[in-house]
TORSE-707288 format. One line per field, with one value per residue (C-alpha): residue number from 1; residue in one letter; x, y negated, z negated. Coordinates in steps of 0.5 Angstrom, whole numbers. Each point is the difference from the previous one (the first is absolute). Example, Ala and Ser with C-alpha at 12.3 -4.5 7.8 and 13.67 -1.06 7.14 Angstrom:
num: (1, 2)
residu: (A, S)
X: (25, 2)
Y: (9, -7)
Z: (-16, 2)
This chain:
num: (1, 2, 3, 4, 5, 6, 7, 8, 9, 10, 11, 12, 13, 14, 15, 16, 17, 18, 19, 20, 21, 22, 23, 24, 25, 26, 27, 28, 29, 30, 31, 32, 33, 34, 35, 36, 37, 38, 39, 40, 41, 42, 43, 44, 45, 46, 47, 48, 49, 50, 51, 52, 53, 54, 55, 56, 57, 58, 59, 60, 61, 62, 63, 64, 65, 66, 67, 68, 69, 70, 71, 72, 73, 74, 75, 76, 77, 78, 79, 80, 81, 82, 83, 84, 85, 86, 87, 88, 89, 90, 91, 92, 93, 94, 95, 96, 97, 98, 99, 100, 101, 102, 103, 104, 105, 106, 107, 108, 109, 110, 111, 112, 113, 114, 115, 116, 117, 118, 119, 120, 121, 122, 123, 124, 125, 126, 127, 128, 129, 130, 131, 132, 133, 134, 135, 136, 137, 138, 139, 140, 141, 142, 143, 144, 145, 146, 147, 148, 149, 150, 151, 152, 153, 154, 155, 156, 157, 158, 159, 160, 161, 162, 163, 164, 165, 166, 167, 168, 169, 170, 171, 172, 173, 174, 175, 176, 177, 178, 179, 180, 181, 182, 183, 184, 185, 186, 187, 188, 189, 190, 191, 192, 193, 194, 195, 196, 197, 198, 199, 200, 201, 202, 203, 204, 205, 206, 207, 208, 209, 210, 211, 212, 213, 214, 215, 216, 217, 218, 219, 220, 221, 222, 223, 224, 225, 226, 227, 228, 229, 230, 231, 232, 233, 234, 235, 236, 237, 238, 239, 240, 241, 242, 243, 244, 245, 246, 247, 248, 249, 250, 251, 252, 253, 254, 255, 256, 257, 258, 259, 260, 261, 262, 263, 264, 265, 266, 267, 268, 269, 270, 271, 272, 273, 274, 275, 276, 277, 278, 279, 280, 281, 282, 283, 284, 285, 286, 287, 288, 289, 290, 291, 292, 293, 294, 295, 296, 297, 298, 299, 300, 301, 302, 303, 304, 305, 306)
residu: (M, A, T, I, V, V, F, L, L, A, L, A, M, A, A, S, A, I, G, L, F, L, Y, A, D, I, K, A, R, R, D, E, V, Q, L, R, L, R, A, G, D, L, P, E, V, G, L, Q, A, V, H, D, R, R, N, V, N, A, F, L, R, G, A, C, H, V, L, W, R, S, G, L, E, V, E, P, D, T, V, A, K, V, L, W, V, L, G, A, L, V, P, M, S, L, L, I, L, G, P, F, H, G, L, I, M, L, G, F, L, T, A, F, G, Y, G, L, L, R, R, R, A, A, Q, R, R, A, K, I, V, S, Q, L, P, S, F, L, E, A, G, L, R, V, L, Q, A, G, N, T, L, E, E, A, M, A, L, A, A, A, E, S, P, D, P, L, K, P, L, F, Q, S, V, G, R, Q, V, R, L, G, A, P, L, D, Q, V, L, G, E, T, A, E, I, H, R, I, R, D, I, K, V, I, A, L, A, A, S, I, N, R, R, Y, G, G, S, L, R, N, V, F, R, S, L, I, A, A, I, R, S, R, D, A, A, A, R, E, L, R, A, L, T, A, E, T, R, F, S, A, V, V, L, A, V, I, P, A, L, L, T, T, Y, I, Y, F, Q, N, Q, E, Y, Y, T, S, M, W, A, T, T, G, G, R, I, T, L, I, L, G, V, A, L, Q, I, V, G, V, F, V, I, Y, R, M, M, A, A, T, E, D, T, A)
X: (29, -6, -5, 2, 0, -7, -3, 3, -3, -7, 1, 2, -6, -4, 3, -2, -7, -1, 3, -5, -6, 2, 2, -7, -4, 3, 0, -8, -2, 4, -4, -6, 0, 2, -6, -5, 2, -1, -7, -2, -2, 6, -4, -4, 7, 3, -5, 0, 8, 0, -6, 5, 6, -4, -3, 6, 2, 5, 6, -1, -1, 6, 4, -3, 1, 8, 0, -4, 5, 6, -3, -3, -7, -3, -7, -2, -1, 7, 3, -4, 3, 7, -1, -2, 6, 4, -4, 2, 8, -1, -1, 4, 6, -1, 0, 6, 5, -3, -4, 6, 3, -7, -2, 6, 0, -7, 1, 6, -4, -7, 4, 4, -6, -4, 6, 1, -7, 0, 6, -3, -6, 4, 4, -7, -3, 5, 0, -7, 1, 5, -5, -6, 2, 1, -7, -3, 2, -3, -6, 0, 0, -6, -4, 2, -3, -7, 0, -2, 5, -1, 1, 7, 2, -1, 4, 5, 1, 0, 6, 4, 6, 0, -2, -4, -4, -3, -2, -4, -3, -2, -4, -3, -3, -3, -3, -3, -3, -4, 5, 0, 7, 2, -2, 5, 5, 0, 0, 6, 4, -2, 3, 6, 1, 1, -2, -1, -5, -4, 0, -2, -6, -2, 0, -4, -5, -1, 0, -6, -4, 1, 3, 6, 6, 6, 5, 3, 0, 4, 5, 1, 1, 5, 4, -1, 3, 6, 2, -1, 4, 6, 0, 0, 6, 4, -2, 2, 7, 1, -1, 3, 6, -5, -4, 6, 2, -7, 0, 7, -2, -6, 3, 7, -3, -4, 6, 4, -5, -1, 8, 1, -6, 3, 7, -2, -7, 2, 1, -8, -2, 3, -3, -7, 1, 0, -5, 4, 3, -7, -2, 6, -1, -7, 1, 6, -5, -6, 5, 3, -7, -2, 6, -1, -7, 2, 5, -4, -6, 6, 2, -7, -2, 6, -2, -8, -2, -7)
Y: (-17, -1, -1, 7, 3, -2, 2, 7, 0, -2, 6, 5, -2, 0, 7, 3, -3, 4, 6, 0, -1, 6, 4, -1, 1, 7, 2, -3, 4, 6, 0, -2, 6, 5, -3, 1, 7, 2, -4, 3, -7, -1, 0, -7, -3, 3, -3, -7, 0, 2, -6, -5, 2, -1, -6, -5, -6, 1, -3, 4, 6, -1, 0, 6, 4, -2, 2, 7, 1, 0, 5, -5, 2, -7, -3, -6, -4, 1, -2, -6, -2, 2, -5, -5, 1, -1, -6, -3, 0, -4, -7, 2, 2, -7, -4, 4, 1, -6, 1, 2, 5, 2, 2, 4, 4, 1, 2, 5, 3, 1, 3, 5, 2, 1, 4, 4, 2, 2, 4, 4, 1, 2, 5, 3, 0, 4, 5, 1, 1, 5, 4, 0, 6, 4, -3, 2, 7, 1, -3, 4, 7, -3, -1, 7, 3, -4, -6, -7, -5, -4, 6, 2, -7, 0, 7, -2, -7, 4, 4, -6, -4, -8, -5, 4, 4, -7, -3, 6, 1, -7, 2, 6, -4, -5, 6, 3, -7, 0, -3, 3, 4, -3, -7, 1, 2, -5, -6, 4, 0, -7, -2, 4, 0, 7, 2, 7, -1, -4, 6, 5, -5, 0, 7, 0, -5, 5, 6, -3, -3, 6, 6, 4, 3, -5, 6, -2, -7, 1, 5, -5, -6, 4, 2, -8, -2, 4, -1, -8, 1, 4, -6, -5, 3, 0, -7, -2, 3, -3, -7, 0, -4, -5, -1, -1, -5, -3, -1, -3, -5, -2, 0, -4, -7, 0, 2, -5, -5, 2, 0, -7, -3, 2, -2, -7, -2, -7, 3, 2, -6, -5, 4, -1, -7, -1, 1, 4, 4, 2, 2, 4, 4, 1, 2, 5, 3, 1, 3, 5, 2, 1, 4, 4, 2, 2, 5, 2, 2, 4, 4, 1, 3, 5, 2, 0, 8, -1)
Z: (-2, -5, 5, 3, -7, -2, 7, -1, -7, 3, 6, -6, -4, 7, 1, -7, 1, 7, -3, -6, 4, 5, -6, -4, 6, 2, -8, 0, 6, -2, -7, 3, 5, -6, -4, 6, 1, -7, 0, 7, 3, 5, 6, -1, -3, 7, 4, -3, 1, 7, 1, -4, 4, 7, -2, 0, 4, 6, -4, -6, 4, 4, -7, -2, 6, -1, -7, 2, 5, -4, -5, -5, -2, -3, 0, 4, -6, -3, 7, 0, -7, 3, 5, -5, -3, 6, 2, -6, 1, 7, -4, -6, 5, 4, -7, -2, 6, 4, 7, 4, -4, -3, 7, 1, -6, 1, 7, -2, -6, 5, 5, -5, -3, 6, 3, -6, 0, 8, -1, -6, 5, 6, -5, -3, 7, 3, -6, 1, 8, -2, -5, 5, 4, -6, -3, 7, 0, -7, 2, 6, -4, -4, 6, 3, -6, 1, -4, 2, 2, -7, -4, 5, -2, -7, -1, 5, -4, -7, 3, 3, -3, -2, 4, 4, -6, -3, 7, 2, -7, 0, 7, -3, -6, 5, 4, -7, -1, 6, 5, 7, 1, 7, -3, -6, 4, 5, -5, -3, 6, 1, -7, 1, 7, 2, 7, -2, -5, 5, 5, -6, -1, 7, 0, -6, 3, 6, -4, -4, 6, 5, -4, 3, -3, -3, 0, 7, -2, -6, 3, 6, -5, -4, 6, 2, -7, 0, 7, -1, -6, 3, 6, -5, -4, 7, 1, -6, 1, 7, -3, -6, 2, 3, -6, -4, 5, -1, -7, 0, 5, -5, -6, 1, 2, -6, -5, 4, -1, -8, -1, 4, -5, -6, 2, 2, -1, 3, 7, 1, -4, 5, 5, -3, -1, 8, 5, 5, -6, -2, 7, 0, -7, 2, 7, -3, -5, 4, 5, -5, -2, 7, 1, -7, 2, 7, -3, -5, 5, 5, -6, -2, 7, -1, -8, 1, -1, -2)
């Protein structure tokens, strides 16, 4: 019991450190932007920030993308510090809880944290997609008035609600710093995994190279998003019972195993002491993980509206 209390205290300290890192980074970025806006030299700092964000290693870039998709606008340096704090939990948990229990606890915390971020990112992405038709209609009106695509997106973003507004305001800032609009939109679509923004990026690229009108593209995209949203709602209604059954099948074995472990720890300890028991436990955990992954992919296929 004492070891669990020590581990929970260490986990709370690590969570506090991560929270302080994120809060300090967001506050520092806001203060710096305000100061640079008053001083008038924001473009230089903005270009350096964009350059720093793109020139990071693949693992750190992937971690940044996961956080950015969930709506946490943090710099790669802060993400690296958070990863160092999380890395320090690995040997600490193994020393406090032991190899077996430590690995189980780390696996659970990693899966829970990653699942929480993915869920938040999915909800944010769905909200952005639902706001895209109104955004495109506002941009279409600005285009019909004779303005450029960059001006249309900037004005439409100013009238849009969160979370779409800060997303396209970030795109507008990078465009004002000199980046091509189609390239910025393509990177934004890749980071947030929104196919509709990728279509806008392709249309902007074709328009920049060969000319032509974007109004028909915007009208077609608006109709496609709304038709797909109606079809997705109907599909979710038809598969509600099946998806609930899938959740029950995925959760019950884990809950039952946890209950048996806390009621009779010697049951799994005696199994782990024999070769056949270890093989059975490892095989059972592996099959459960594969089953949960398959169920998750099946559910994601019915909920993916982006």
